[in-house]
N, C-alpha and C positions, 0 to 999 in steps of 0.2 A: 803618629810621627809628623813632625812639622814639614812643610813643603821644602824649606831650605835644607833640612836634614835628608829628606828623600832625594833631593837633587844631588847632594853630596854623595850619598851612598850609591846612587845610580851611576855616578861617574866612577866610583870605585869598583863597580861590578857586583856589589853585594846585593842590590835590589835590581831585579830584572823587570823590564817592561813598566817601569815607574813613569808616571806622567806628572809633570809639574803644572799645576793649574794656578794661573795668576788671578788673583782676586782684585778687581778694580777698586781703587780708593773711592770712598764715599766723600763727596765734596761737602764741605760745610755750607750751610745756607748763607746767603749774602746777609750782611748786617742790615737790619731794618733802618731805613733812613726816614726821619720825620717828614711828613708832608710839608711842602712849602706853602706859605700863605698865598692865597689866591691874589692874582694881580688885579682882581676886580675891586671896585670901590666898596668900602664898608658902609653900612647904614649909619645915618646920623639922626639922632633923636632931636626933634624940634617941638616947640609948643604947638598944639593944634591950631591956634590962632594964626600961626605963621605960614600955614599951608597956602600956596597960591591957588587961585580959583581954577587954574588949568592943570593942576597936579594930576588930576584924573581926567582923561579924555577918552570916553567910552568908544568913540569912533576910531580911536587909534590903539585899541588894546582890549583887554578883558578884565572885568572885575570878578575876583574870586572870593566867595564868602567862605570862611573857615569857622566852624563851630566846634569848640572843644580844645583842650590843651595837649592831650596825650596823643602822640603820633599814631598809635594803633587804635585810637578810639575817637577819631574826629570825623566830621562830615565836611566835605568840600563841595561847593556848587558854584556855577557861574551865574552871575546876574545877567541873564540873557537879554533882558530889555534895557540894560544900561544902569546908569547912576550918575550922581553928581555931588559936588560939595556945596554946602550952604550953611545957613545959621537958623536956629530955632530958639526963640527967647534969648538971643544974644550969644548962644553957645554954638561952637562949630559942630556941624553934623555932616554925615554922608547919607545920601539917599541911594538905596539899592532897590532895583526894580526886577522882580521875577516875572517871567511870562506866565500866562494862565496855565500852561501845561506842565510847568515845573513843580516838583514836590516841594512843599513848604512846611510840612509838619515840624521838622527839626528847627526851622527858623521861628516858628510860633512858640516852641518850648524854650528856646534860648533866651537868657537874660543878657548875655554878652557874646561877642563874636569878633572876628578879625576880618578886615577887608584887605585884599592884596590886589594891586594893579599891575598887570603884566602888559607892557607895550607889545604891539604886534611883532612877532618874530623873536621875542626874548623869552628865556626860560627862567629868569629871576625877576621878582617884582621890583619896581622902582619906588613904590609907595606901599607902606604897611600901616594900617590904621586899626588900633584896638578900640572897640566900641562897646557902649552900653546901649541896649535897645530902648528906644523911646516909645512909650505907648502911642498908638495911632488908631485911626478909624478902621473899623472892620472893612475888609475889601468887598467889592461887589463881585458876585459869582461870574466867572468867565472873563474877568478883567485882570490886567497885570496887578501884582501885589507890590506895594511900595513899603519898604522898611526904612525906618529912620534910626540911625545910630549916632549917639553923642560920641564924639571923638575924644577919648581919654588920653591916648598916646599916639604920636605920629613918628614914623621913621621914613626917611627918604634916602635915595642914592644920589 
């Protein structure tokens, strides 16, 4: 018997001790609203030759090396000993220096990698450099390892 009918019959005296239970209405979920675009500045792709010499200031932030393209299958490490921009054979490069105690096996295997520069206190990089590893001298045991990456693509904020 429907609650409305039970209530009606209870009022007529036909059904005794009937209770009317009100079922709360289920609210429809709010409509999904597309996320608004971030107010943050978008990255601008520039020619690697256009990078200013001070685009990366290791005393004012961190250089993060990213090896791999897939989000769940990439290696990230900080170039603890710093880095800088320069030129080798007329091509723009980035020097990344790993301290002697840092693991370097992935870097040795990589043919390409990305460098991200995060200024101190910021959670987004201001410079992203896609690099191809340039062959360099074998490091001396116990000394920092320097990797040279030819800059193939540069993005800045």
